[in-house]
NUVEXVEX-486223 format. One line per field, with one value per atom (N, C-alpha, C, O, CB): residue in three letters; chain; x, y, z. Coordinates in Angstrom, 1 decimal, padded with zeros to 4 digits, always signed. Glycine has a CB too. Example, Ala and Ser with C-alpha at 12.3 -4.5 7.8 and 13.67 -1.06 7.14 Angstrom:
! NUVEXVEX-486223
code (ALA/ALA/ALA/ALA/ALA/SER/SER/SER/SER/SER) $
unit (A/A/A/A/A/A/A/A/A/A) $
x (+013.2/+012.3/+013.2/+014.2/+011.3/+012.8/+013.7/+012.9/+013.4/+014.1) $
y (-005.7/-004.5/-003.3/-003.3/-004.5/-002.2/-001.1/+000.0/+001.1/-000.6) $
z (+007.8/+007.8/+007.8/+008.5/+009.0/+007.1/+007.1/+007.9/+008.0/+005.7) $
***
This chain:
! NUVEXVEX-486223
code (MET/MET/MET/MET/MET/GLY/GLY/GLY/GLY/GLY/TRP/TRP/TRP/TRP/TRP/ILE/ILE/ILE/ILE/ILE/THR/THR/THR/THR/THR/ALA/ALA/ALA/ALA/ALA/LEU/LEU/LEU/LEU/LEU/GLY/GLY/GLY/GLY/GLY/ILE/ILE/ILE/ILE/ILE/PHE/PHE/PHE/PHE/PHE/GLY/GLY/GLY/GLY/GLY/ILE/ILE/ILE/ILE/ILE/LEU/LEU/LEU/LEU/LEU/TRP/TRP/TRP/TRP/TRP/TRP/TRP/TRP/TRP/TRP/MET/MET/MET/MET/MET/VAL/VAL/VAL/VAL/VAL/PHE/PHE/PHE/PHE/PHE/PHE/PHE/PHE/PHE/PHE/VAL/VAL/VAL/VAL/VAL/ALA/ALA/ALA/ALA/ALA/LEU/LEU/LEU/LEU/LEU/PRO/PRO/PRO/PRO/PRO/PHE/PHE/PHE/PHE/PHE/GLY/GLY/GLY/GLY/GLY/ALA/ALA/ALA/ALA/ALA/THR/THR/THR/THR/THR/ARG/ARG/ARG/ARG/ARG/PRO/PRO/PRO/PRO/PRO/GLU/GLU/GLU/GLU/GLU/ALA/ALA/ALA/ALA/ALA/SER/SER/SER/SER/SER/GLN/GLN/GLN/GLN/GLN/PRO/PRO/PRO/PRO/PRO/GLY/GLY/GLY/GLY/GLY/THR/THR/THR/THR/THR/VAL/VAL/VAL/VAL/VAL/GLU/GLU/GLU/GLU/GLU/SER/SER/SER/SER/SER/ALA/ALA/ALA/ALA/ALA/PRO/PRO/PRO/PRO/PRO/ASP/ASP/ASP/ASP/ASP/ARG/ARG/ARG/ARG/ARG/PRO/PRO/PRO/PRO/PRO/ARG/ARG/ARG/ARG/ARG/ILE/ILE/ILE/ILE/ILE/TRP/TRP/TRP/TRP/TRP/LEU/LEU/LEU/LEU/LEU/LYS/LYS/LYS/LYS/LYS/ALA/ALA/ALA/ALA/ALA/GLY/GLY/GLY/GLY/GLY/ILE/ILE/ILE/ILE/ILE/THR/THR/THR/THR/THR/THR/THR/THR/THR/THR/ALA/ALA/ALA/ALA/ALA/ILE/ILE/ILE/ILE/ILE/THR/THR/THR/THR/THR/VAL/VAL/VAL/VAL/VAL/VAL/VAL/VAL/VAL/VAL/LEU/LEU/LEU/LEU/LEU/MET/MET/MET/MET/MET/ALA/ALA/ALA/ALA/ALA/LEU/LEU/LEU/LEU/LEU/LEU/LEU/LEU/LEU/LEU/GLN/GLN/GLN/GLN/GLN/VAL/VAL/VAL/VAL/VAL/ALA/ALA/ALA/ALA/ALA/VAL/VAL/VAL/VAL/VAL/SER/SER/SER/SER/SER/ARG/ARG/ARG/ARG/ARG/GLY/GLY/GLY/GLY/GLY/TRP/TRP/TRP/TRP/TRP/LEU/LEU/LEU/LEU/LEU/ASP/ASP/ASP/ASP/ASP/PHE/PHE/PHE/PHE/PHE/TRP/TRP/TRP/TRP/TRP/SER/SER/SER/SER/SER/ILE/ILE/ILE/ILE/ILE/VAL/VAL/VAL/VAL/VAL/GLY/GLY/GLY/GLY/GLY/ALA/ALA/ALA/ALA/ALA/ARG/ARG/ARG/ARG/ARG/PRO/PRO/PRO/PRO/PRO) $
unit (A/A/A/A/A/A/A/A/A/A/A/A/A/A/A/A/A/A/A/A/A/A/A/A/A/A/A/A/A/A/A/A/A/A/A/A/A/A/A/A/A/A/A/A/A/A/A/A/A/A/A/A/A/A/A/A/A/A/A/A/A/A/A/A/A/A/A/A/A/A/A/A/A/A/A/A/A/A/A/A/A/A/A/A/A/A/A/A/A/A/A/A/A/A/A/A/A/A/A/A/A/A/A/A/A/A/A/A/A/A/A/A/A/A/A/A/A/A/A/A/A/A/A/A/A/A/A/A/A/A/A/A/A/A/A/A/A/A/A/A/A/A/A/A/A/A/A/A/A/A/A/A/A/A/A/A/A/A/A/A/A/A/A/A/A/A/A/A/A/A/A/A/A/A/A/A/A/A/A/A/A/A/A/A/A/A/A/A/A/A/A/A/A/A/A/A/A/A/A/A/A/A/A/A/A/A/A/A/A/A/A/A/A/A/A/A/A/A/A/A/A/A/A/A/A/A/A/A/A/A/A/A/A/A/A/A/A/A/A/A/A/A/A/A/A/A/A/A/A/A/A/A/A/A/A/A/A/A/A/A/A/A/A/A/A/A/A/A/A/A/A/A/A/A/A/A/A/A/A/A/A/A/A/A/A/A/A/A/A/A/A/A/A/A/A/A/A/A/A/A/A/A/A/A/A/A/A/A/A/A/A/A/A/A/A/A/A/A/A/A/A/A/A/A/A/A/A/A/A/A/A/A/A/A/A/A/A/A/A/A/A/A/A/A/A/A/A/A/A/A/A/A/A/A/A/A/A/A/A/A/A/A/A/A/A/A/A/A/A/A/A/A/A/A/A/A/A/A/A/A/A/A/A/A/A/A/A/A/A/A/A/A/A/A/A/A/A/A/A/A/A/A/A/A/A/A/A/A/A/A/A/A/A/A/A) $
x (-026.1/-027.1/-026.1/-025.2/-027.9/-026.6/-026.1/-026.3/-027.0/-026.7/-025.8/-025.8/-027.4/-028.3/-024.2/-027.5/-028.9/-030.0/-030.5/-029.3/-030.1/-031.0/-030.8/-031.9/-030.8/-029.5/-029.3/-029.7/-030.0/-028.0/-029.5/-029.9/-031.6/-032.2/-029.4/-032.1/-033.7/-034.2/-035.3/-034.2/-033.6/-033.9/-033.8/-034.7/-033.2/-032.5/-032.3/-033.1/-033.0/-031.0/-034.0/-034.7/-036.2/-036.9/-034.6/-036.5/-037.7/-037.6/-038.7/-038.5/-036.7/-036.3/-036.1/-036.5/-035.0/-035.7/-035.4/-036.8/-037.2/-034.5/-037.5/-039.4/-040.0/-040.6/-040.5/-039.7/-040.2/-039.9/-040.7/-039.9/-038.7/-037.9/-038.4/-038.6/-036.5/-038.6/-038.5/-040.0/-040.3/-038.1/-041.0/-042.6/-042.5/-043.0/-043.4/-041.7/-042.1/-041.3/-041.6/-041.9/-040.5/-039.8/-040.3/-040.1/-038.6/-041.3/-041.7/-043.0/-043.4/-042.0/-043.5/-044.4/-043.4/-043.6/-045.5/-042.3/-041.4/-040.9/-040.2/-040.4/-041.1/-041.1/-041.8/-041.5/-039.9/-043.1/-043.8/-044.9/-045.7/-044.2/-044.9/-045.7/-046.5/-046.0/-044.8/-047.9/-048.7/-048.2/-047.7/-050.1/-048.4/-048.5/-049.5/-050.5/-048.6/-049.2/-050.1/-051.0/-052.1/-049.6/-051.0/-052.1/-051.6/-050.4/-052.4/-052.5/-052.5/-052.6/-053.4/-054.2/-051.9/-052.2/-053.0/-053.4/-051.4/-053.4/-054.7/-053.6/-052.4/-055.9/-054.6/-053.9/-053.5/-053.4/-052.5/-053.2/-052.3/-053.5/-054.6/-051.1/-053.2/-054.2/-053.8/-052.6/-054.3/-054.3/-054.6/-053.9/-053.4/-056.0/-053.6/-052.8/-051.5/-050.8/-053.4/-051.0/-049.7/-048.5/-048.8/-049.7/-047.5/-046.5/-045.7/-045.7/-045.6/-045.2/-044.7/-043.5/-043.4/-044.7/-042.4/-041.1/-040.8/-040.1/-040.0/-041.1/-041.2/-039.5/-039.2/-042.4/-039.0/-037.3/-037.1/-036.5/-036.5/-037.5/-037.8/-036.1/-035.7/-038.6/-035.2/-033.7/-033.4/-032.8/-032.6/-033.5/-032.6/-033.3/-032.6/-032.8/-034.6/-035.4/-034.5/-034.0/-037.0/-034.4/-034.2/-032.6/-032.3/-034.5/-031.6/-030.5/-030.3/-029.6/-030.4/-031.4/-031.4/-031.7/-031.1/-032.3/-032.9/-033.4/-032.4/-032.3/-034.3/-031.7/-030.3/-029.3/-028.6/-029.2/-029.2/-028.0/-028.8/-028.3/-027.2/-029.9/-030.6/-030.5/-030.0/-032.2/-030.8/-031.2/-029.4/-029.2/-032.4/-028.6/-027.4/-027.0/-026.2/-026.4/-027.5/-027.0/-027.7/-027.0/-027.0/-029.3/-030.1/-029.3/-028.9/-031.8/-029.2/-028.7/-027.4/-027.4/-028.2/-026.4/-025.2/-025.3/-024.4/-024.5/-026.4/-026.5/-027.3/-027.4/-027.4/-027.9/-029.0/-027.5/-027.6/-030.6/-026.8/-025.6/-025.0/-025.2/-024.4/-024.1/-023.8/-024.4/-023.8/-023.7/-025.9/-026.8/-026.7/-026.4/-028.1/-027.0/-026.7/-025.5/-025.5/-026.3/-024.4/-023.2/-022.6/-021.7/-022.0/-023.0/-023.0/-023.8/-023.6/-022.9/-024.8/-025.8/-026.8/-027.5/-025.4/-027.1/-028.1/-029.1/-030.1/-028.1/-029.3/-030.9/-030.5/-029.5/-031.9/-031.4/-031.2/-032.3/-033.4/-031.3/-031.8/-032.3/-033.5/-034.4/-031.7/-033.8/-035.3/-036.2/-037.3/-035.4/-036.1/-036.9/-037.1/-037.9/-035.9/-036.3/-036.7/-037.7/-038.9/-035.5/-037.6/-038.4/-039.6/-040.5/-037.8/-039.3/-040.7/-041.2/-042.1/-041.6/-040.2/-041.0/-039.2/-038.1/-042.6/-039.4/-038.3/-038.4/-039.5/-038.5/-037.7/-037.8/-038.0/-038.0/-036.3) $
y (+034.8/+035.9/+037.2/+037.9/+036.5/+037.4/+038.5/+039.7/+039.9/+038.5/+040.9/+042.1/+042.7/+043.2/+043.1/+042.5/+042.9/+042.5/+043.4/+041.8/+041.2/+040.6/+041.1/+041.2/+039.2/+041.5/+042.0/+043.9/+044.6/+041.5/+044.2/+045.4/+045.8/+046.6/+046.0/+044.8/+044.8/+044.3/+044.7/+043.7/+043.5/+043.2/+044.4/+044.9/+042.1/+044.7/+046.0/+047.1/+047.9/+046.5/+047.3/+048.5/+048.1/+048.8/+049.1/+046.9/+046.7/+046.1/+045.6/+046.0/+045.9/+045.9/+047.4/+047.7/+045.2/+048.2/+049.6/+050.1/+050.5/+050.4/+050.0/+050.6/+050.4/+051.2/+049.8/+048.8/+048.1/+048.6/+048.9/+046.9/+048.7/+049.4/+050.8/+051.2/+049.7/+051.4/+053.2/+053.3/+053.9/+054.2/+052.5/+052.4/+052.5/+053.3/+050.7/+051.5/+051.2/+052.2/+052.3/+049.7/+052.8/+054.2/+055.1/+055.8/+054.6/+055.6/+056.7/+057.4/+058.6/+056.5/+056.3/+056.9/+057.4/+058.2/+055.6/+056.7/+057.0/+058.4/+059.0/+056.4/+058.9/+060.3/+061.8/+062.9/+060.4/+061.3/+062.0/+062.6/+061.8/+061.3/+063.8/+064.5/+065.4/+065.9/+065.4/+065.6/+066.5/+068.0/+068.1/+066.1/+069.2/+070.4/+070.6/+069.9/+071.3/+071.6/+071.9/+072.9/+072.7/+072.2/+073.7/+074.4/+074.2/+074.2/+076.1/+074.2/+073.5/+075.1/+075.8/+072.1/+075.3/+076.1/+075.9/+074.8/+076.5/+077.4/+077.1/+076.6/+076.7/+078.3/+075.9/+075.2/+073.7/+073.0/+075.9/+073.3/+072.4/+070.9/+071.2/+073.1/+070.0/+068.9/+068.5/+068.2/+067.5/+068.4/+068.4/+067.4/+067.6/+068.2/+066.1/+065.2/+065.3/+064.4/+063.9/+066.2/+066.4/+066.4/+067.1/+067.6/+065.8/+065.7/+067.2/+067.8/+064.6/+067.8/+068.6/+068.8/+069.5/+068.6/+068.0/+067.7/+066.5/+065.7/+067.8/+066.2/+064.5/+064.3/+063.1/+063.8/+064.7/+064.3/+063.4/+062.4/+063.9/+063.5/+062.4/+062.1/+060.9/+063.2/+063.1/+062.7/+062.1/+061.1/+064.0/+062.0/+061.2/+060.0/+059.1/+061.6/+059.7/+058.7/+057.9/+056.8/+059.1/+058.5/+057.7/+057.5/+056.3/+058.6/+058.1/+057.5/+056.2/+055.3/+058.0/+056.6/+055.4/+054.1/+053.1/+055.5/+054.4/+053.6/+052.6/+051.4/+054.2/+053.7/+052.9/+052.1/+051.2/+054.2/+052.5/+051.7/+050.5/+049.4/+052.6/+050.5/+049.0/+048.3/+047.2/+049.1/+048.7/+047.8/+047.3/+046.2/+048.5/+048.2/+047.6/+046.5/+045.6/+048.7/+046.5/+045.5/+044.5/+043.4/+045.7/+044.3/+043.4/+042.7/+041.5/+044.2/+043.6/+043.0/+041.9/+040.7/+044.1/+042.4/+041.9/+040.6/+039.7/+042.8/+040.6/+039.1/+038.2/+036.9/+039.2/+038.9/+038.0/+037.6/+036.5/+039.3/+038.1/+037.6/+036.7/+035.6/+038.6/+036.8/+035.9/+034.4/+033.3/+036.3/+034.7/+033.4/+032.6/+031.4/+033.5/+033.4/+033.2/+032.1/+030.9/+034.5/+033.1/+032.6/+031.3/+030.6/+033.9/+031.1/+030.1/+028.7/+027.7/+030.5/+029.1/+028.0/+027.8/+026.8/+027.3/+028.9/+028.6/+028.9/+028.2/+029.1/+029.9/+030.2/+030.2/+030.8/+031.5/+029.5/+029.5/+030.5/+030.7/+027.9/+031.1/+032.1/+031.9/+032.8/+032.3/+030.5/+030.2/+030.1/+029.7/+029.1/+030.3/+029.8/+031.4/+031.8/+028.7/+032.4/+033.8/+033.9/+034.3/+035.0/+033.8/+034.0/+033.4/+033.7/+034.2/+032.1/+031.4/+030.3/+029.5/+032.5/+030.6/+029.7/+029.1/+029.5/+030.8/+028.4/+027.5/+027.8/+027.9/+025.9/+028.1/+028.1/+026.7/+026.7/+028.8) $
z (-002.4/-002.6/-003.5/-003.0/-000.8/-004.7/-005.5/-005.0/-004.0/-006.7/-005.6/-004.9/-005.5/-004.8/-005.3/-006.5/-007.1/-005.7/-005.0/-008.8/-005.4/-004.9/-003.4/-002.8/-005.2/-002.8/-001.8/-001.6/-000.6/-001.7/-002.7/-002.6/-002.4/-001.6/-003.7/-003.3/-003.3/-001.8/-001.5/-004.6/-000.9/+000.1/+001.0/+001.6/+000.3/+001.0/+001.8/+001.6/+002.5/+001.6/+000.4/+000.3/+000.8/+001.4/-001.3/+000.5/+001.4/+002.7/+003.0/+000.8/+003.5/+004.8/+005.5/+006.6/+004.8/+004.7/+005.1/+005.3/+006.4/+004.0/+004.2/+004.4/+005.6/+006.4/+003.4/+005.8/+007.0/+008.1/+009.0/+007.1/+008.2/+009.4/+009.8/+011.0/+009.0/+008.6/+008.5/+009.1/+010.1/+006.5/+008.4/+008.8/+010.6/+011.2/+008.2/+011.1/+012.2/+013.2/+014.4/+012.5/+012.7/+013.5/+013.4/+014.4/+013.3/+012.4/+012.3/+013.6/+013.7/+010.9/+014.4/+015.4/+016.7/+017.5/+015.9/+016.5/+017.7/+018.2/+017.4/+017.5/+019.2/+019.5/+018.9/+019.2/+019.4/+018.0/+017.5/+018.5/+019.1/+016.5/+018.7/+019.8/+018.9/+017.9/+021.1/+019.4/+018.9/+019.5/+020.7/+019.3/+018.7/+019.2/+020.2/+020.2/+018.2/+021.2/+022.0/+021.4/+021.8/+023.1/+020.9/+019.9/+018.5/+018.1/+020.1/+017.8/+016.1/+015.4/+015.8/+015.6/+014.6/+013.9/+012.8/+012.5/+013.6/+012.0/+011.1/+010.2/+010.2/+010.5/+009.3/+007.9/+008.1/+007.2/+007.4/+009.6/+009.8/+010.3/+010.8/+010.9/+010.1/+010.7/+012.1/+012.2/+009.7/+012.9/+014.6/+014.9/+016.0/+015.4/+014.3/+014.7/+014.0/+014.3/+014.6/+012.9/+012.6/+013.8/+014.7/+011.9/+013.9/+014.6/+014.8/+013.8/+014.0/+015.9/+016.1/+015.3/+014.3/+017.1/+016.0/+015.2/+014.5/+015.1/+016.0/+013.4/+013.2/+012.9/+012.8/+011.6/+012.8/+012.5/+011.8/+012.3/+013.7/+010.5/+009.2/+009.5/+009.7/+007.1/+009.5/+008.8/+009.9/+009.5/+008.4/+011.2/+012.4/+012.0/+011.7/+014.2/+011.9/+011.9/+010.8/+011.0/+011.6/+009.5/+008.3/+008.6/+008.4/+006.8/+009.1/+009.9/+010.4/+010.1/+010.8/+011.8/+012.6/+011.8/+012.0/+013.8/+010.9/+010.3/+009.4/+009.4/+009.8/+008.5/+007.5/+008.6/+008.1/+006.5/+009.7/+010.5/+010.9/+010.6/+011.9/+011.5/+011.9/+010.8/+011.0/+012.3/+009.3/+008.5/+008.0/+007.7/+007.4/+008.1/+007.8/+008.8/+008.5/+007.7/+009.9/+010.7/+010.5/+010.4/+011.9/+010.3/+010.0/+008.5/+008.4/+009.9/+007.6/+006.4/+006.6/+006.2/+005.5/+007.4/+007.7/+008.5/+008.4/+008.2/+009.2/+010.0/+009.0/+009.0/+011.8/+008.2/+007.1/+006.0/+005.5/+006.1/+005.9/+004.8/+005.5/+005.0/+004.4/+006.9/+007.4/+007.4/+007.3/+008.3/+007.8/+007.7/+006.6/+006.6/+007.9/+005.3/+004.0/+003.9/+003.7/+003.5/+004.1/+003.5/+004.5/+004.0/+003.3/+005.8/+006.4/+006.4/+007.0/+007.2/+005.5/+005.7/+006.2/+006.0/+005.9/+007.2/+008.0/+007.4/+007.6/+009.1/+006.5/+005.8/+004.7/+004.3/+006.0/+003.9/+002.4/+001.9/+002.4/+001.8/+000.8/+000.0/-000.3/-000.1/-001.1/-001.1/-001.3/-000.2/-000.6/-001.9/+001.1/+002.7/+002.8/+003.6/+004.3/+002.0/+002.5/+001.4/+001.8/+002.6/+000.2/-000.5/-001.0/-001.7/-001.1/-000.2/-000.1/-001.3/-001.1/-000.2/-002.6/-003.4/-004.3/-004.0/-004.6/-005.0/-005.7/-007.0/-007.4/-005.6/-007.8/-009.4/-010.2/-011.4/-010.0) $
***
């Protein structure tokens, strides 16, 4: 797997993990302030979730790289098509 392909897969995987991590720890405020949506989270902690997402994605990419380099997983099986 080339570095451009790995970077693309990392980006797609990062966003997938990020969207899964967004709802964790999100709580509604007890009293909504004027001008805010009632369902907006009180403390979204986006930077913490982005850091955790990056760590999880690095681990997943390392496992993917090991699987591809040892021949357990073919790149074309990931993409779903052959040239």
